[in-house]
N, C-alpha and C positions, 0 to 999 in steps of 0.2 A: 404680761410676757410676748413677744416674737411665737412662741408656742403657740400660743391660742389666739393670737391675730393673726397670723397667718393664713392658717385653713379656711377663718372667718371670711378673708379678704380675698380668697381663691374662687371661697364659693359665689360671692358678689358678679361674677365674672357671666352668671347664667341669664343675666337681662341687662340692655342699656341703661335701665334706668336706675340701676346703683352706680352708675360713675363715678359720682361726686364719692362714696364710700369706698369705692376702690380705690381714688388717687389718694385718700387721706389714709387708707390701712397701706399700701404702696410706698409713701413719706414716710411711714411709721418704719413699715420692715428696712427701708432705705437710710435710718438713722443708726450710725455707729452706735453711737450713745446707748442705744436701746437693746445691746446684744449683750449676753452674758455667759453661756458655755457651749461647747462644741453640739452638744445634742440638740438645744433650743435653738443655737444657726442655724444646723444643715435644715431643719424644719421652715425654718425662716427662708432659707435659701431654696429648698425643693418647692415653697408656695411662690416665691417669686418665678419660679420656671415655668411653672404652670399658667403663671398669670401673664406672663409675658410671651408665652406661644399660642394663647388663647388670641380668637380672632376679635375680642372686647379688648383690645389693651389698652393698659391706662393711658389717657391724654398727651403725658407728659414724657412717653416713653415711646424710642423710635425703634424697632424690632428688624428695620432695613439695615443690614450694614452691607450691600452689595455693592464694588468699589467694579470700577471700568476703567480701561486706558483710553488715554486720547492721544493717537500718535499723530502726528504732524511731518512734514518733510517739504522739502525746496530745494529749486537749482536755480543757482546765480540769485541768492538771497537767501534770508532766514528770516523763520515766524519764533515767536516767543511766546509763550503761555501764561495769564496769570491769573489765577496764582498757578507756581511751576510745582508739578507732582506728577509720580510714575501712574499713579491712579487714582479716581476721583472716584466719591459716593456719589448716587442716584443723583441727581437734580442740583446737583453743583454746577452752577455757570460760568465759566471759561472764558476770558477775553483772550481772543489770536491777534499779534501784531505781525502784519509782515512788512520788511524791510527789504530794498532790491540793493543789490550789490552796484558798486561805481557802473556805470556805463548799460545798465539795465531800468527797466521799470516795471512795478507790478499791473498786473491786468486781471487777476481776479482769482478766486477762487473754485476748487474742483474737491470732490467729494463728502463729506458730510455736510458740508454748507458751499452754496454757490453765492454770486454778484460779487461785488469790487468794492461794497465797504469795507472800508479799513481804519480803524480794526472793527472785529465785530466779535459778537458774543455767543456762545454755542453752550446746550445743556446736556450736558452727559447722563446718559438713559442705558448707555449700551455702551459696547466696545466699538469707537469709531476714530477714522482716519481723515484727515483734511490735507489738501496738496495746495501751497501758495506759489504762483503760477507768474513768473519774469518772462522777458523778453528783451532783447536788445532794444536800448531808447533810439537806436537807427534804423529800425524794422518800420516799414510805412505798411497800412492798412487802406480800404478802398469799404468805403460807404454808402451804400445806392439806396434811396429811400424813394415810395411813392404811395399813390393814394387814388382810389377812383371817389368822384364826388366831393374831391378836395384837394389841398396841396401840401406839401412839406418842407419847411424851409431849414436848411442847417447853419450853424453858426460859431465857428466859420464857415463858408461854404468851399471847399478845395475839393480835388480831385483825389486826394490820398491826406491819408494823417499819418505822425508816429505813434510809435507806441505808448501808450498811457496820455494820447490826448482829449480833452474833453470837447465832447460836442454837442452842442445845446441843438435838439428836437422841438418843431411847433407847429402842430397841425391846424390848419386853417380851412374849417369848411366852406364847402360852395353854400350859396343860397338854397333855403330850403332845406339843410341837413346839419347836424351834427358832429361831433367826433364823438367815438365810444371806446375806443383804447385804440393798444399799437399789437402788432404779432410779427411774427419774425424771430430775430436777435433777441426784441425786448419785448415783453408784455405788460399789462397793466394799463391804468388811463390816466396817469401823471401825464400835466399839458402844460408847459412845455416840459421835457424830459431831458436829461443830461446822461451822455452814455459816453461812456471812458471805454478808449479804442485797445482791443487787444485783440482781434480778429477782423477778417474780412466780412462785413456785414450788409444784408439787406433786410429793413424793416420797413413795414407798412401799415400806414394809420386807416385805419375804419373806420367810416362813416356811415350813419344810419339817418333815415329819413325825419325831418324833424315834424311833431306833431302839430296837425294843424289848430288853432282854437276851434272849439265846438265840431273838431271831428267826431265824428260817429264810429265805433268800435266795433259794433256789433256783427258787418259785413268782415273785419278786416281779423277776427278772432277765433278760433276753432272750440265748436258749442260740443258737449257731450252729457251722456246721462251718466250718475252718480248715484246705484243702488246699493241697498243692502242683499243680503241671503235668503231675505225673509217675506218675499213676495212683492217688494217693494215696484212701482212701475215709473219711467219716465216718458211721457209721449211727446216729443219733439216737433213743432212743426216749423221748419225753417225753408217754406216756400217764398216767405217775402226779405229773406234775409237780405236779399241785393238791396234791397230798397230801404234795409236800414231796420227792420223789424225781427224778433225770434221771441219763439212762441212756446208754451209747454203747459200739458197738463200734468201734474205729479200724484202720486199715491204711495202710503206705506201701509203693510198688513195688521202694521203692529202700533200702538199707543204709545208714543215717545215723550209723554208728559207734557213738551212744550216746543221742540222741533222735529221732525221727521228722519227718516232715514233715506230719504230720496231728495236728488238736486238736479238742478240746471246748473252746469259749469263749463267755467270760459277758460281756454287756458291760454295764457299771455304770453306774447313773442317772447318778454325779457321781465324780470322782476320789475316792480314798481319804486325802486331806489331813486330819489328826486323826484318825485310827484308828491303833487301838494292838495290839490283838489277832485274830487269824481262826483260828475255830474251824470243823475239820472232820472231818465223819465218812463215810465210803467204803469200797468192798469194788473191789478190783482182783485182776487175774490178769497183772498186770506191775506192776514200779515205775514209777511215773507222776511227770513232772515237772511242778510246780505252777508257773505264771509269771506273775507280776504286770508285767503289758505297757503300754509306755509305748512311744513313737515310736521309741526305738533297739530296744533287745533286751529290755528289762525285766529283770525278778529272779527267780531262782526258788529252789526246794530239791526235792530228790528225795523221793517219798513210796514207803516200802515196799510190796509187795504184802501184800494181807491181808484178812480177810473184818471189817467192821463194825468199824474201825480208825478212833479217836476221839484225833486230837491238834489241841494248840492252839499256834499258831505265832506271835511276837512280831513285829511287823513292823517290822523293822528289819532293817538291813546284814549285822548277825552271823549272821542266820535266812535272809534272802534273798540270794544270790549272784549279780554278773552274770554269766550264761551263759559256760563254756570255750570256743564255738564263736564269742561275740561278737571283733570284731575291733575294738569301739571300747572307750570308757573314759568312763563318766560317774557322778553322784553318785547314790546313794540318794534319791529325791524322791517322795514318795505324792502330791505333788499333779498328777504327773502321768501317772499310773498311772490309766487307764480301762478297763481290761479283766482278766480273768482267764483262764486257760486251761489245759488238763491234754493233757498229751503221755505216750503209751507212750515207755518208754525199753528199749533192748535190756540183755537180761542175760545174753547167749553163747548162748543159742537159735536166736537171729535168722539169726546169721553164713549157715551153709549155705543159707537159704532166701532168702537175699535180702531176706527184708520183716522188718518190725516191725508185731506186731502185738500189741492191748492192748484187753480189757473196764474200763470204769470205770462202778459206779453211785454217785452222790452222795446221800447220805442228808440232810445237813444242811451249811450252808454258812451261817457266822452272822459278822459283823466287829464288835467294840466298836469304837463312835465313828465308825461309817458312816452320812452322811446322805443318803438318794436323792432324787434331784428329774430327774424323766424328762425326759430333752432334749424340746422341741416338736416334733410331727411336722409334717414341709412336707411338701403334694400338689402333687404336677405341677399347674401354672397357676394355682395361687392361690397366698397369701402369708399367713402369721402372724409374731407377736410374742413378742417375749421382752425386755422391763425397756427399751432404747432402741430395740433392732435389731429389722428384719425381715427376712424372706428369705422367696423364692420361687422356682420353677422352669418355664419356660414356653419353648415351642419353642429347644428344644436350649440354652437359655442361664440359668444363674444369677442371681438378683435377689437382691442386697443392698443394703437400706437402712442408712446409720449417720445418727446424730444431727448428727455436727457433722463439719466438714474435718480430717484426721489421718493419722496414721500408721496401718495395719491392715496386719494378716494373714489373709487367708483361705483355711482347708485344709479337704482333705477327708479326714478318717479310715476305716480298714474298722470294722465292727464289732468286732474285736476290737482294736482301738488300733493297730495301725499306719497309721503315715503313708502315704497312697496318690498324695497329688498336693498341694503348694502353689498355689494357684489366681493367688494373687497376693500381693506384698508391698509395699508402698511409699504412697503419698499417697490417700486415695479425700475425694471430694468429699460435701458432707452431700446426704444424697438417695438416690435411686434409683442403684447401681452393677450393670452387666451383665459377666459373664465368659461366654466360651463353653467349653464341655466336649470339644472334640471328644478322642475317644480314651480317654475315660473309660466301662468297662464298664458296664452295667446292672445295678442292684442298689440295695441301701437303703448308706446312707452316714452317718458323724455329721458335719459341717458345723460347723467354729468359726471364729467371728469374734474378732478379739484387736485391741485398739488401745483410744482412748479409752473405747468401752462394748465388752463383750465379751459372749457369749452362744455355746449350741451348739444346733446344731437336727439333728434326725433326717430326712434327706433321701432321698426314694424317687426315685432315677432311671430306674427303669424305665418311667416315664411319659413321659420327655422324647421 
């Protein structure tokens, strides 16, 4: 009966391994045909209340009953919601459609959504407000375009455009350069891109140096030591870096099974998105683990020891694997790789000594398809700008200026690509935002701002 089944089902919430039994018991309690009298039914109801209020809820029951208002507004036009409701349950997707009155054109959204896509969908997970913006169809706007190391063409090419008119922009890099993205009124890297005129706009095409086939990156990227707190050391010899060679002696004070806790790391100016092959020439007295580092544990391949070994590695998930010591599971994604590192690997000779030591000399690293774009440096007490963003550091605080209100993530990464601290995740207001940095060790970091506008800065926190 329900009086017997109810308490036993409630007891199943103590461990997730009883989920199947919990679901079956819940279905029995919810079946009206199993009810008999008010006393037994009350026991069943109390049991269901206890179950549904527990962290381990039945998989077919949702206890999230929160609902939020989605407010829309417009002048000189209308906005319709589909589905139409005063409030929506958390997670509901609502399609918004803007329609201009006669003599007006739609120029874009503001508030909880931005851009010019129409209709547009929004997920309701909090109370939100959205405004559809319209202007007179007789209003005209200017569009200025520019670029260094390349040009931008407009189609149609005119001195002014009517509200709502669409203009196609095409970035054309000069010889030896490649297009890397847009800044100004628009962002992203779509090329060509269509702009819907709704304001006077200035747009800049960004171009980076095109990598030369076989170009040695040793002298072009930043090298650093990465050690743990257990007595590991990395002695870097950069005296021949200008000639294209970097060397290091590495040691860790702990037997690390098959990989050490010290590494020679190289910071990449940009991620490896679009790269295809890594070419490497090196000399080492120990097997080394070559790692493509991201905010997880990265991906790697073992390099055999040898002299003047030259190997070509395809940049894919077949060659570079998640390290065996990682407890995480994640997809191979070159767009998230921000550095590479070399770690000595035990080969059986290190077990007795309890140390993992190794020396490596890298004579060449070249990456097909890699486009470098040095992060802009930040000097304590000053502010620098990249695209629509700017950042600075003063009086123990990090200053981040964003172009418009919206959702952003502000993060600090070590120079070998490891996530150090997520400074902030949430809504930022347009303009300057301040963040305290207590507990962050002095040193050089990569600051990343991701959101409506995104950018990377090199931050020297030792001057705070």
